Structures are given as C-alpha cells and as structure tokens.
N, C-alpha and C positions, 0 to 999 in steps of 0.2 A: 160813644166814638164820636171822632172828629168828621166835621161835613167835607164833603167831597170837593175837592180842588175844583174850581171853574174851568169849564171846559172839558173836563176830565170824560164825561159821556159822551161828548161829542167826536171827542179823539176816540174813544174805544168804537163807538160806530163806524169813524172813518177806517180805524184800523181793520175790523171785521168785513166792512163793504171791499178793502183793498183785498185780504186772502180769498174771500168768495170768488171776487175775479180774476185772480191768479189760480185756483182751483178749477176756473172754468175753462180757464184756458187751455190745459192740459189736456191731453187727448186719452179721458178716461173713457170715453166709448169702446176705441178700439181696443185697450189695454184690457177693459172688462170682454170683450168680444174674444180677443185671440186667448186670453186665462182661464176663461170660463165658459164661454157660449162653444167653443172649439175644442175642448176637454175629451168631450167623447169619442171626436176623431181623433185625437193622438193617441186616448187609451186603446181604441180598436186596432190603429194601425201596429202599437207596440204587442198586443196580444196575438195580434195574425201572424208578423216574424218570428216571435218567441213558439210560435203552435207549429208553423212550417219548417222550421230549424230545428228546433226539439224533436220533430218527427223522425227528418233524416237521421240524425245524431244519435237517437236513440235504438233505430233499427240496426245502423252500422254497430251500436255498443254491445247489443245482445246477440247481434253475430259475432261478434268475435269474445264474447265470454268477460267483458269488461267492465268494470266499475270505475265508471269517469269522475275522479273528484276533483278537477282542474278548471274543467269546461272549456276546456280547450281543444275538444271534439266540438262543441255547436261551435265555437269561432270558426274553425274549419269551414262545417259547410254553411256557415254563414259568408264565408267569404265565395264559397262556391255557386250559392245560389242567389248571393244578391249580387256579384260582381262577375260572375260568371268563369272564375278562374279562383285556385287555392294551391298556395305552395306547399311543399316538401317538407315536413316538421317530424323529428322522433319526439315522443311523449313518454313519460314516465309515470303511470297509472298504477291503481290501486284493484287489487282482485283479479288481475289478468295473469297470462303465463307466460311463460321463458323469458325469465327475468321480468316480466311486469312492464317492457316497453316495446311501446307499438310505434311502427314507423305509418305514416299517413304520406302517399306516396302527392307528387304532384299532379293536380287534377283541372281538367278544363269540361265545362258540361258540354254533353254531348246527347244524341239518342234522346230518350225520354227523359232524359236531366234538362234538355230544354223546356218540354210543359212544364216540369217540375220550377224552372226558372221565371218563367212567363206567370206560372201561377202565384210565384213567390211575388210579384211585383205588380197583379192582379188589383188585389184589395190599396194597397198604397197608393197606386197611380190614381184609381178615383178618387181616393181621399184628398190627392191632392187638387185634382180640378172642384170637389167641392169645397174646399179651402179657399181655392182663388175663384170662385163663383162667389162667394159670400162676402170676400173682401171687396171684391168689383162691387156686389150689391151696397155693401156698405160705405163703399165710397162714392158712389152715386146717392146718396143719400144726403150725404153734407153734412153727417152727423157729428159732435167731437165728444158731448159732453153725455156719458151714460145717465144722468139725470134728466133729459130730457125727453119729453114726452112721444120724441119724434124717435128713438132709439128703442123706446118699448116696445112702441110698432113695429117697428121694423123688425127685431128679434120675433116677434109673434107672426109675423108674415112671411118670413124668409122660410120656416117650415114647412109654409103652406102652400109654397109654389110649387109649380109642376116640374121644373129643372130639379130642383132640390129630391123630391120626393123621385124620381127616374135616378138621381145619383144615387141614394141610399136604396134604394130597391135593386142598383147594381152591385152595391156592398152587399148586402145582406143573401144574394146569390150565392158570394165567393166560399161560405164553408158547404154548402152543398155540392159546389162543384169540385171542391177541395175531396170529397169523400168518395163522388163519382171518378175522378182521376186515380185517386187512390186505391180505390177497391181494380178498376181497371190494369194500374202497373201493377200491384201486388199480382194479382192472376195472369196477368202475360208475361213476366219480368222474372219473378220470382225463380231464381234456378234449382230451387229443393225445396223439399215439403216444410224443411224447420225456416226457410226464408221466407215462404207464406206464413208460417205462424206465428213468428216473430213480428210481421206485418200485422197482423189481426191482433196480436197481444199489445202492441203499441195504439192502434186503434183504439179499443175496449178502453187506454189507458187516457185517452184523449177525448172521449166522448163528452165528459166533464167541461174540459176547457173549452170544446167548438160550443156547449151550450150556453157559456159566459159569455164569449163572442155574440151569439145571436142576441142574448138580452141587451148586449150593449149596444150593438146594433139597433134593436126594437126601440131602446131609447132615444136614438136617432131620430127613426123613423116616427114614433109616436112620444114629443116631448112632453112630460107634464106642464 
C-alpha cells in the first residue's frame, strides 16, 4: 500500500480532538438525566393517571352494562377528574342497550368527586416537585457532560438525600391512600348493592396494576 501522506496523522488527530470538543459542549448530562434518570417518574405518573381514570370509567361502564370500544368514556372521566369539568357528548357504543347510544351529561366535580380530583393530582404534583428538585440540584452542580465523574457522583448521591427520600415516600403513600379512599367512597356513597359490587369487582381487577405501580415506585426509592 502507498505510504500515508505527510501530515495525515496530525490532521486526523486534530479532527478527532475537534469532534470531542464539540461533543463535550453538548448538554449530554441534562439529556441523559431527563430521558433516563427521570424515566421512572414519568412512568409512575402515567400509570397513576391511567389507574385513576380507568377506575372511574370502568365503574360507570359496568353500571350501565356497556362495552367501551372507543375509549371515549375514559377521555370523559379524564376531563372530569383532571380539569374538573367534562362537556356533554353522545357516544355510540358496543354491547349496550337502547340502540347502543350512551348520553354523557355535562359534569362538574362536586361532593366526594372533589376528593377523587385531589387524589388524581396527588402523585403527579409530588412528582413535579421531585423533578424540579432534581433539576435544581443538577443545575447547582454545574455539570454539563454525562462523561464527567461529577455527574456520576451526583446521580449516586441524589437518591440518598433526605429530600429525595421524603418525596418518594409521599409518592409511595399514593396507592394505599387510593385504596382507603376508594373503600370509603364505595361504602359511603354506593346507592345500591349492585353499585357496591361493581366497585369491588373493579378493585379486584386493578390490584395487579397497583402492585406494578408500587414496584416502579420501589425502583425510585431503591435504585440499583
């Protein structure tokens, strides 16, 4: 093979050093922290929202003997218990009676529904504080590259701070608080024996989901 051109090695080294310099200028620590380190927080919030809204929607469906094939019922209760208000809408459903048309009246949260609304926001609000606290700590460390040893020390130390442990502990209270308030509401506000049975049936169906939520929260509390 022909010998390399004079200065070729120096040019390659210069180019490599230039690329390394550009890479280190990128906020890789922030990208990694937001996308990887905080991923369990996002997963817990999404699981919580799906659990709470799914409970309300499924109880309503079983009360009316309706098979939801469009997920519009869940969207209705998402609006109700996240924003406190859901507009009226007509839905064509499968498995229902009277022409398979279901009328959802405009609803505003009141009474015990306010408790359910607060419960819906309980875990997301604490998660928001946890994310804000974590990002503030990262900013105070002035770490930019995830290859920096200071970033590794930060991710290790963050989960061992008192504030982090308290916030995750409050998040772990959420599933147990849900069960207590759900049991109380089912006993106190069920207008019939059938409605009470429906609540307990949905509760049994959601036990596994609650356990998975606890496992994800346990990962936040005791990361590997």
